[in-house]
C-alpha positions, 0 to 999 in steps of 0.5 A: 413275130410271136409265132416265130418265137414260139416256133423257135422254142419248139425244137429246143423243147423237143431236144430237151425231152429227147435228151431227158429220155436218153438220160433215163438210161445214160445219165452222162448224156448231154445232147440238147442240154443248154447252159441255162438248163444246167443252171436251172432250179426248176423241177424237170418232171419228164426227167424224173418220170421214173421216180414218179413211176416208182411211187405209183408202183406202190399202188399195185399192192391193191391188186397184188395183195400181200403175204408174210413172205413179201412183207418180210422180203420188203423189210429185209431189202430195206435194211440190206440196201439202207446198209449199202447206202450208209456204209458204201455210198456214204462212209466209203465213196463219200468219205473214204472212212475205210479201205477195201480192194478194187473188186469189193469196191465194185461189188459195194457199188453194185449193191448200193445201186440197187437202192435206186439213188443214182450212181455212187459217184453222183451220190458222193460228189453231191454229198461232198459238196454238201459238207463243203457248203453245209447250210449256206446258200451254196448247199444244194439241200439245206432245209434252213435255206430252202425249206423241207420239201426242197431239201427232201426231194426238190433238189435232186429233181432239178436240172442243176443237180443231175450232172456228176462233176467227175473233177470233184471225185477224181479218186474214184472217177479213175476206175472205169467200172465205177464210171460205167455204173454211174453213167448207166445208173438205171441198169442195176435197178432194172435187173434187180426188179426183174430178178425179184419178179422172177423169184416171185414167179419161181416161188409161186410155182415151187412153193405155193404155200408161201402165197407169193407171186411175181407181181406181189414180190415186185411191188413189195420188194422193189416199189414199196421197199425202195420208196421207203428207203428213199424217203428215210435216206432223204430224211437226213437231208430234210430233218437232221438239220432241223430236229434233234440236238447239237453236241458240237458247234459245227457252224451249221444246223446239223443235229443228232436224232436217236429216232433217225439213227434207228431208221437209218442204221446210224446216220441220225448222229448227224451233228457228230458226223459233221463235226468229224466226217472222216470216222467210220463210226457216227454214233460216237458213244456206246449208247448211240446206236450205229448198226452200220458201224457194227456191221462194218466191224464184222466185214473187217473181221471177214477181211473184206475191208480194213483200216476203219478210221476211228473217232480221235481222242481230241473229238471226245475231249472237245465233247467233254469240255464244251457244253452242248449249244442250246437246241430249239427243237427237243431231240426225238 
């Protein structure tokens, strides 16, 4: 009897592995996925193998070495793609805090996809869910409920959170080009990595004085830069509900952190954001540095975006009239 049970489990395991393999390339593929797997909170290591490879790729620096050009490229690509995540994935696709044309909407989605944080619709769907259920049992990544590691990386590595619920993001799911990018979310990162390798190879031949090679630029510009980008982005999930101070009583543990705001171009003003999520600006005051907002103002002047949503006066009135709740952790 035991052998019969074991043999019956083998096909489902094989089907699960084949499904995960296809999902590396087509994230909407559901063949072989059971209802139990969709509800499972176990980490699916096979499905997340590309994420593991991303981190292992950083070790390649041992063989490729470094050059000032490669390190500078890694820093520039970190900043450029952090802006794409915070401005487009977050403030546009998740909260619609400004408007743009369909063409630029697609360009912004492609730009954000180079950050290797899945598709814009998947990202926005889960972020909207977070705001509806912040720091409750239904919150997918609350460090208060599930701990630091789960909030930082565990939540998106489990089967339960792989799927994009397009019914929760109908406003953007009506655009087939966005659904395509979301479905085949590995396409842009793959092309981006190939382009970096090709650029490094061209520079190695055309400008040998830079000391850069194809493999070196791939390691620094893609693997190292993307890994740093991932962990600093996820620090908002894992740290911005633990470290910092609360200006507004939001009913959750969202906090403002100056250091997190610096590294994430303004996302660290998380308590501000949870109090009023619709504003394009998250640093509500002039001393709250919000690089993403400053850059979006430049985009507005260039005519690429418009109707940036401001912080309402009532929000400032609330901040002035209400003393900050006591914070157990001092702001960094």
